[in-house]
N, C-alpha and C positions, 0 to 999 in steps of 0.2 A: 385621475386614472383609477379604474376599478381594480381593487386588490384581488389577489388569488383567493378563490373560494376555499373554504376549509373542509368541505364535505364532498365525498363521493364523485362519481363520474358526471360528465355533462350529458344530460339526457334530453330527449325530445328534439334534438337538432340533427340535421343531415350532416354527413361527413364534412362537407365544405364549410358549413356553419361552425362545426366543431373546431375545425382548423383555425377559422377566423377568431373564434372565442378564445381558444388556447393562445393564439398569437396576441390578442389584446390584453389578456391577463398576465402575460409573461414579462412584459417589458415596461420600464418606467416605474416599477414598484419600489418604494424606498427600501433600503437594505434592512432596516429594523423590522419592517412589516414582513419581508421575505423570511427573515429568521423566525419570526413569530409563527408564520404559517408552516414553516418547515418543522418547527418544534411540535406544533399541533398535529402534524402528520407523521411523527416519529414511529407510530405504530405501523404505518405503511412500510417504512424502511425495514422494520423488524419482519414484516410479512414477506417482503422480497428476499430477505436474508434466509429465512426458513425455507422458502420455496426453492431458492438456489441450491441450498444444501440437500434438500430432498431430491431434486432433479439429478444432482451429481451422484448421489449414493443409491438412488432407488434401483437403477438397473445394473448396479455393480455387485459382483459376487463378494468381493472383499469389503466393500463399503468403507466404513471409517478407517479400516486398516491401512488404506492408501495414504492417509495423513501421516502414518508412521513409516510405511514402507518407502515412500518417495524420499524423505530426508535421510533415512537410514542408508539407502542405496547411494545417494550423493556422497555421504560421509565415507562410505566404504570405498567408492571409486577414487575420491580425492586422496584418501589415506594411502591407497595402493600406489597411485601415480606420484604424489608429492612426498608421502612419508617413506615409502619403500624404494621407489625408483630414484627420486631426486633427493632423498635423505634430508627432509626438513627436520631441523634440530629443535623441536619443541617437545616438552614432556607431555606424555599422554596425548599424542597428536589427534586421535579421533575426538577427544573431548575439546581440544583446541578448535577443531573444525566445527563441532556441534554448537559451540557458543555463538557462532556467527552465521553458519550456513542456514539455520532455521529463519533467522531474521532476513537474510538475503532472499530466500525462497518466498517469504511473505511479500517483500517489496516487488520482486520480479513477477509473481503471479498476479498481484493486484494491478500493477501497471499494465500487464498484457491484457487482462480481462476488461479493465476500465476503458480501453480503446474503443470497444464496441458497445459501451453501456447505453448510449443514446440511439445509435443506429438499430440495435436489436430490439429496442423498445419503441420504435417509431410510431407504431399504431396506438400504443397506449398514450404516448406523449401528446399526440394530436387529437385524442378523443377523451382524455380524462384530465380534469383540471387539478393537477398536482404540481407542487414545486418541482421543477426539473432536476434540481439537485438530488432528489430522492434516488434517482437511478444510479449515478456513480457512487453515491454514499451507500447504497445497498451492496454494491460490489466490495467497497471497503469493509463493510460489516461482515459480509460472508467470508472474505479472506482473513479477516481478523479472527473469526471463530476457528477457521482451519488452522491458523497459526497456533492458537491456544491448544487445539487438539494435538498438535505435533510436539508440544513441549515434553511429553513423557519420554521422547527419544533422548532429549538432553538429560533428563533425570536418570534414565537407564544407563547411559554412557558414564555419567558421574558415579553411579553406584558400582558399575563394572570396575572402575579404577579406584573405588573407595576414596574419592576425592570430594570432600564436603565443600560447600560454598564458603567463600572468604568473608571477611568483615565488610567487603564491598557489595554484599548481596543487594543492598538498597539501590545500587546502580542499575540493576536489571529492570525494575518497573519504570525507572526514569527513561531508560533506553526505549522501552516499549511505548511509552507516552510520546516521546519525541518522534519515533518512527511513525506512529499513528497520525500525528499532525502533518508530517512530511507526506505520507502516502495520501492523505485526504486532499492536500493541495495538488499533488501530482495527478490524482484521479480526476479531479474537477477540471484541471487544465487540459489534459490530453483527451478526455471524453468530448469536450466541446470543440477543441481544435481539430480532432480527427474527423469530425463531421463535416468540416469546411475544407480541410486540406487532406487529400487522400494520401499524400506522401508521409504524413505523420506516422502511419502504421509501420511502414517499412523502415523509416528512420529510427523509431523506438527500438526495433529489434537490434539494429546496429549499436545504438547507444547502450542498451542493456548488456550486450556482449562485451563491449569495451569497459563499461562501468564495473562489471564483476571483477576484472583484474586490476582496476584502479581503486578497489576497496580492500581493506585489510581482512579478507575472508580466509585466504589460504596462507597468509603470512601476517606478521606483526607490523603494526604501523610504524614502529621504530626503524624498520628497514629503510624507510624514506627519510632522508636527512638533508642537511644543507639548505640551499636556497629553495629547493623543491618542496620542502616541508610546509611552508606557509601556503603555497599554492595548492598542495595536496589536501590540506585541512579545510579548504573551501568547499569540499564535497561533504555535505551534511551527514552522509552515511559513515564517514570516518569516525566522528565523535560518537555516533550511535553504536557502532560496532565495538569501539573501545570500551564503552560502558557495558555492553553485553558481555564482553570477555573479562572485564574486571571482577565479575562475580566469582570466577574460578581462577583467574590468572592476574592477581593484583600486581604482580611484578612487571607486567607488561602495560599497566595503565600509564598512559602518557600524561602530558600536561593538561591542566584544566582549560587551557586556551582552546583546545580542539572541541571540548564539550560546549563552551560558550559560543564558538563559531557555529557549531552544529545547531544549537538552540536558536540562534539568530537566523540561520539558513532555513530551518524548518518553518519558522514563523513567517519569513518572507515568502517562501514557497506556498504556504497556506493562503496568505493574503493574495498573492498573484493568481493562484489557481481559482479562488472564489470570485474575484473581481473580473478575471478573464471570462469565466463562465457567464457572469451577468452581462458583460460587455458584448459578447458575441452571440447571445441567446437569440436575438432577432434573426441573425444569419443562419443559425442552426435550425430554427424552425422552418425557414424557407427551404433549406436542403432536405428536411424530413418530409 
């Protein structure tokens, strides 16, 4: 089986031949070779990330400021609704929200945009010999940059309350790493499956709305106890958000079991996502 070429577009072929060439080079390639070619084309992922950010901010008056305004508005709304109306009993509740709302917005926006990562690039996919993982991974990279650009909101709220990070500050980069692993697996999985099953897009919207309230974003995970606790911790985002919050609220940091379960869950999702992408790639190319 001919491996994926490592350079440039497929030239000198008619579109039908391009599609056939892309089809032949996409399937049956050993996983190690796929990883090698993907690594060799990491510059293309970077190019797509830069292009996506430029397109997003080019025609915007506020530009980068939207990366700060959007999470700030979410924090403000949830503070009014849950902090003032429902009287959530957490110290410095806006900071409590900021520690996890940014991570949730990162997960939510990446998942939503990854749905169309293959469909919106159908012409490129069928005419340029690149590892198909490039397209969902570009979405992951773009949203990761946006997440990093939103972190000044967290720093500002912490400064506002004069609340320095705790001795658990090291937990924050660990949470970012675990979420990046999880998001990569989810993006690869839904990008491929949404191309084959149109119901995925509508279903993901419902799942995300439910998942928001099943994650410790607006409340502390300790609110969930008893027999439900073990089932609740199967959600990888629970351990991730607990790590996020530990940097400023070590008193709410739960048991390490949730972190280990989260690490295992993120790894499993990463493997499932990547191998599902490879498994259904033939069907995806037929749909495109």
